[in-house]
C-alpha positions, -999 to 999 in steps of 0.1 A, spaced: 0 0 0 13 35 -9 20 59 19 23 90 -3 4 122 4 -34 114 5 -64 128 22 -98 114 26 -125 135 9 -158 143 25 -189 146 4 -222 158 18 -252 137 10 -281 161 7 -299 186 -16 -305 211 13 -289 242 1 -287 258 35 -269 228 49 -245 226 19 -237 263 22 -231 261 59 -209 230 58 -190 243 28 -182 274 49 -164 251 74 -139 242 46 -145 205 48 -168 197 18 -151 182 -13 -183 172 -32 -220 165 -30 -241 134 -37 -278 139 -42 -309 122 -58 -344 132 -70 -359 124 -36 -335 148 -18 -341 175 -44 -379 171 -41 -377 177 -4 -362 211 -10 -394 222 -27 -376 239 -55 -370 229 -92 -343 204 -100 -323 228 -122 -325 257 -97 -312 235 -69 -284 219 -89 -272 252 -104 -269 266 -69 -250 235 -56 -224 239 -84 -219 275 -74 -214 266 -37 -191 235 -41 -162 232 -65 -160 194 -66 -178 163 -79 -215 166 -78 -234 133 -83 -267 136 -102 -289 105 -108 -299 89 -141 -334 74 -136 -335 52 -168 -331 14 -167 -318 7 -202 -282 15 -211 -291 36 -242 -316 57 -222 -291 61 -194 -265 75 -218 -290 99 -234 -302 110 -200 -266 116 -188 -259 137 -219 -291 157 -214 -281 164 -178 -246 175 -188 -261 198 -215 -282 217 -189 -252 225 -167 -232 257 -174 -199 248 -192 -177 261 -164 -192 235 -140 -192 205 -163 -159 192 -151 -176 184 -118 -206 165 -131 -209 129 -121 -238 107 -132 -251 81 -108 -256 48 -125 -271 17 -108 -251 -15 -105 -268 -36 -132 -257 -51 -165 -274 -22 -183 -257 2 -160 -223 -13 -168 -230 -9 -205 -238 28 -199 -207 33 -178 -185 19 -206 -200 43 -232 -200 74 -209 -164 67 -199 -153 68 -235 -172 101 -239 -154 117 -210 -185 118 -186 -178 108 -150 -199 81 -134 -207 70 -99 -219 34 -98 -243 31 -69 -262 4 -50 -230 -17 -46 -232 -44 -20 -202 -66 -28 -166 -64 -38 -174 -83 -70 -198 -56 -80 -172 -29 -73 -146 -47 -93 -169 -50 -124 -179 -14 -122 -143 -3 -121 -135 -26 -150 -163 -9 -170 -147 25 -164 -165 39 -134 -150 71 -119 -165 62 -85 -181 32 -69 -205 36 -39 -208 7 -16 -239 12 7 -226 0 40 -255 10 62 -279 -10 43 -257 -41 47 -256 -34 84 -294 -33 84 -296 -69 72 -270 -82 97 -240 -81 74 -208 -62 84 -208 -34 59 -173 -23 65 -160 -57 55 -167 -50 18 -149 -17 21 -118 -36 33 -122 -61 4 -126 -34 -22 -97 -13 -10 -74 -44 -9 -84 -53 -45 -81 -17 -59 -47 -13 -41 -34 -46 -55 -41 -36 -91 -36 2 -88 -72 7 -99 -80 44 -104 -117 42 -96 -124 59 -62 -144 44 -35 -172 64 -20 -184 49 13 -222 56 12 -252 49 34 -233 61 65 -253 58 96 -231 72 124 -196 89 129 -179 55 137 -186 45 101 -165 75 89 -136 66 112 -137 30 100 -137 41 64 -108 64 69 -87 37 87 -93 14 57 -81 40 33 -114 47 15 -110 77 -8 -143 94 1 -172 92 26 -205 107 16 -222 118 48 -256 132 57 -254 167 74 -267 154 107 -238 129 110 -212 156 100 -226 178 129 -222 149 153 -186 144 141 -177 180 152 -191 176 187 -176 162 219 -189 166 254 -153 174 267 -149 201 241 -182 217 254 -170 214 290 -136 229 281 -152 259 264 -176 265 292 -147 263 318 -126 287 297 -154 312 294 -160 311 332 -123 316 339 -122 345 314 -151 362 331 -132 360 364 -101 375 349 -121 403 334 -136 411 368 
């Protein structure tokens, strides 16, 4: 395993513009993952929300293709790209489901220079096939594996071992994160990216001893001022 200069990237998993803007102001957000359900919750049009996200975050923004047939996925991906201002197109990433049709679409989109994020991955086999097809990113959903009694982080370990063995360029996005411990586990395994809901990011920044320390400092400062 290489020990060169690397840093884990953090994506925020939401379409809430207020949350994206606030977390981006902390200097910790490298990209955004979203989907139609998250956009719908914002109560605004898809294009309006997406354009604003691109203005806030200068990094990969994952947008979902809803088609099921490869040819339709490719067309939909191109349509999405065409609606984005040219200055932001370098950051567009199209979410493609892990299916045979999805792999066909990834192969075509890769040749056309369009980034892809293959989602709904639940095994190292699936991640390997997506990478072979030319995926820019693969997204293993670890929380959903935990939900059915399987250790989700085990597949992150397997995927990272395989990708490291063969110097595979595809980046691993640890998705479906349920709690801050998932983020630590992903980082220790060398995952490239964790995509995290805003609520989990806010939990990561908190610690009871930090709060106690600040409270004690402020009390001492008031005494000194008196």
